[in-house]
C-alpha positions in Angstrom: -32.8 11.7 -97.2 -31.4 11.6 -93.7 -29.2 8.6 -93.0 -30.6 6.0 -90.6 -27.2 4.9 -89.4 -27.0 4.7 -85.6 -24.2 5.1 -83.1 -22.8 1.8 -82.0 -22.4 3.1 -78.4 -25.8 4.7 -77.8 -28.1 3.3 -80.5 -29.1 6.9 -81.4 -28.9 8.3 -85.0 -25.4 9.7 -85.7 -27.0 13.2 -86.1 -27.5 13.2 -82.4 -25.7 16.3 -80.9 -22.3 15.4 -79.5 -23.2 16.8 -76.0 -26.2 14.5 -75.7 -24.3 11.5 -77.1 -21.6 12.1 -74.5 -24.1 12.5 -71.7 -25.7 9.2 -72.7 -22.3 7.4 -72.9 -21.4 8.6 -69.4 -24.8 7.8 -67.9 -24.5 4.2 -69.3 -21.4 3.7 -67.2 -23.4 4.1 -64.0 -24.4 1.0 -62.0 -27.8 -0.3 -63.2 -28.0 1.8 -66.3 -27.6 0.3 -69.8 -27.8 2.3 -73.0 -31.6 2.3 -73.1 -32.0 3.4 -69.5 -29.2 6.0 -70.1 -31.2 7.5 -73.0 -34.3 7.8 -70.9 -32.4 9.5 -68.1 -30.7 11.8 -70.5 -33.9 12.9 -72.0 -35.5 13.4 -68.6 -32.6 15.6 -67.5 -32.5 17.7 -70.7 -36.3 18.3 -70.5 -35.8 19.7 -67.0 -32.7 21.9 -67.5 -33.7 24.5 -64.9 -35.1 22.3 -62.2 -32.8 19.2 -62.5 -30.0 19.2 -65.0 -28.5 22.5 -64.0 -28.6 21.9 -60.2 -27.3 18.3 -60.8 -24.4 19.6 -62.8 -23.5 22.1 -60.0 -23.8 19.4 -57.3 -21.6 17.0 -59.3 -19.0 19.7 -59.9 -18.9 20.6 -56.2 -18.6 16.9 -55.2 -15.8 16.4 -57.7 -13.7 19.2 -56.1 -14.8 19.1 -52.4 -15.3 15.4 -51.6 -12.3 13.3 -50.8 -11.5 10.0 -49.0 -10.9 10.4 -45.2 -7.2 9.8 -44.5 -8.2 7.9 -41.3 -11.0 5.6 -42.2 -11.6 5.9 -46.0 -15.1 7.4 -45.8 -16.0 10.1 -48.3 -16.6 13.6 -46.9 -15.8 17.2 -47.6 -13.7 17.4 -44.4 -10.6 15.4 -43.4 -10.8 13.6 -41.1 -14.4 12.9 -41.9 -17.3 13.9 -39.7 -17.6 10.4 -38.2 -13.9 10.3 -37.2 -14.2 13.8 -35.8 -17.2 12.9 -33.7 -16.0 12.6 -30.1 -19.3 11.0 -29.1 -18.5 7.9 -31.1 -17.3 4.8 -29.2 -13.5 4.7 -29.9 -13.3 1.1 -28.6 -15.3 -0.3 -31.5 -13.9 -0.5 -35.1 -16.2 -1.8 -37.8 -14.4 -3.0 -41.0 -16.4 -2.7 -44.3 -15.5 -3.4 -47.9 -16.8 -0.1 -49.4 -18.1 3.3 -48.5 -21.6 2.2 -49.6 -21.5 -0.4 -46.8 -20.5 2.2 -44.3 -23.4 4.4 -45.3 -25.8 1.4 -45.1 -24.8 0.8 -41.5 -25.1 4.5 -40.7 -28.7 4.5 -42.1 -29.5 1.6 -39.7 -28.5 4.0 -36.8 -27.4 1.1 -34.6 -23.6 1.3 -34.7 -22.0 4.1 -32.7 -18.3 3.2 -33.1 -15.9 4.1 -35.9 -15.2 2.5 -39.3 -12.5 1.3 -41.6 -13.0 1.0 -45.3 -10.6 -1.5 -46.8 -11.6 -0.7 -50.4 -12.8 -4.0 -51.8 -12.1 -7.7 -51.3 -9.4 -10.2 -52.1 -10.1 -11.8 -55.5 -7.8 -14.2 -57.3 -10.0 -14.0 -60.4 -9.7 -10.2 -60.6 -6.0 -10.1 -59.4 -6.8 -8.2 -56.2 -4.3 -9.1 -53.4 -3.7 -7.8 -49.9 -1.4 -5.0 -51.1 -4.3 -3.6 -53.1 -6.5 -3.1 -50.0 -6.3 -0.8 -47.1 -5.4 -3.5 -44.6 -2.1 -2.3 -43.2 -3.7 0.9 -41.9 -6.4 -1.3 -40.3 -3.7 -3.3 -38.5 -2.2 0.0 -37.3 -5.5 1.3 -36.0 -6.4 -2.1 -34.4 -3.1 -1.9 -32.5 -4.2 1.3 -30.9 -4.8 0.8 -27.2 -8.2 2.4 -27.3 -9.6 -0.2 -29.7 -11.1 -3.2 -27.9 -13.2 -4.9 -30.6 -13.0 -5.1 -34.4 -16.2 -6.0 -36.1 -15.9 -7.6 -39.6 -18.8 -6.4 -41.7 -17.8 -7.9 -45.0 -20.5 -8.9 -47.5 -21.7 -12.6 -47.3 -20.0 -13.4 -50.6 -17.1 -15.9 -51.2 -14.6 -13.1 -51.7 -16.0 -11.2 -48.7 -15.6 -14.2 -46.4 -12.2 -15.0 -47.8 -11.2 -11.4 -47.0 -12.6 -11.6 -43.5 -10.5 -14.7 -42.8 -7.4 -13.0 -44.1 -8.1 -9.9 -41.9 -8.7 -12.1 -38.9 -5.2 -13.7 -39.4 -3.6 -10.3 -39.8 -5.1 -9.0 -36.6 -4.0 -12.1 -34.6 -1.2 -10.2 -32.8 -3.4 -7.3 -31.9 -5.0 -7.4 -28.4 -8.5 -7.0 -29.7 -11.7 -9.1 -29.8 -12.8 -9.9 -33.4 -16.4 -10.5 -34.3 -18.5 -10.7 -37.4 -22.1 -9.9 -38.3 -24.6 -12.6 -37.2 -27.1 -14.6 -39.3 -29.6 -12.5 -41.1 -27.3 -11.4 -43.8 -28.1 -13.9 -46.6 -25.4 -15.8 -48.4 -24.2 -13.7 -51.3 -25.9 -10.7 -49.8 -24.4 -7.2 -49.9 -24.9 -4.8 -47.0 -26.0 -1.9 -49.2 -29.1 -3.8 -50.4 -30.3 -4.9 -46.9 -32.9 -3.1 -45.0 -32.0 -1.2 -41.8 -33.8 -3.7 -39.5 -31.8 -6.7 -40.9 -28.6 -4.8 -40.6 -29.3 -3.7 -37.0 -30.2 -7.3 -36.0 -27.1 -8.7 -37.5 -24.9 -6.1 -35.8 -26.6 -6.5 -32.4 -26.3 -10.3 -32.6 -22.7 -10.4 -33.9 -20.7 -13.4 -33.1 -17.2 -13.5 -31.6 -14.6 -15.3 -33.7 -11.3 -14.6 -31.9 -9.7 -12.5 -29.1 -10.4 -12.1 -25.5 
């Protein structure tokens, strides 16, 4: 009789092939996917080897080797500097500061911001032990000191850590001759940019409020 013992990690019988078990474990680490959802996704992929699993594996392998953080702004791209930093049509006087690449992409989807970006890579968090030295803030100060930059827009998420980080960045940029603004109302308290629709983001950016500088 086949044992009914199940894997503690995936909930599948222990006779599950190692390759499938590993696929489920890795999928379960993705945002929004628990063990049950990971099993469904794994089965969906395996049933569609030719049309989905194979091409997905190739795309992931290519991304793993070709995609890197931009040395200038922190965006992810296959070229360095990234395509946004290389674009001479972008307004070099505007610098938008975001927590994560996902926030940058959200603003790009809104198609309202035509300046450049700076990804600081997270937020200050006493609970998680994240301090200023763990974020890409010094490079931001360097870029803001460039004579071509006239305005720095703080587009942090409307969370406690996001706003704490925005206040810290404002203090760090005090000696730079730039105007500092932040996204206007429309971004709900606790809201993250990546989850907002393009219309809300566009309105918040257009109606941004000045907090310091000339």
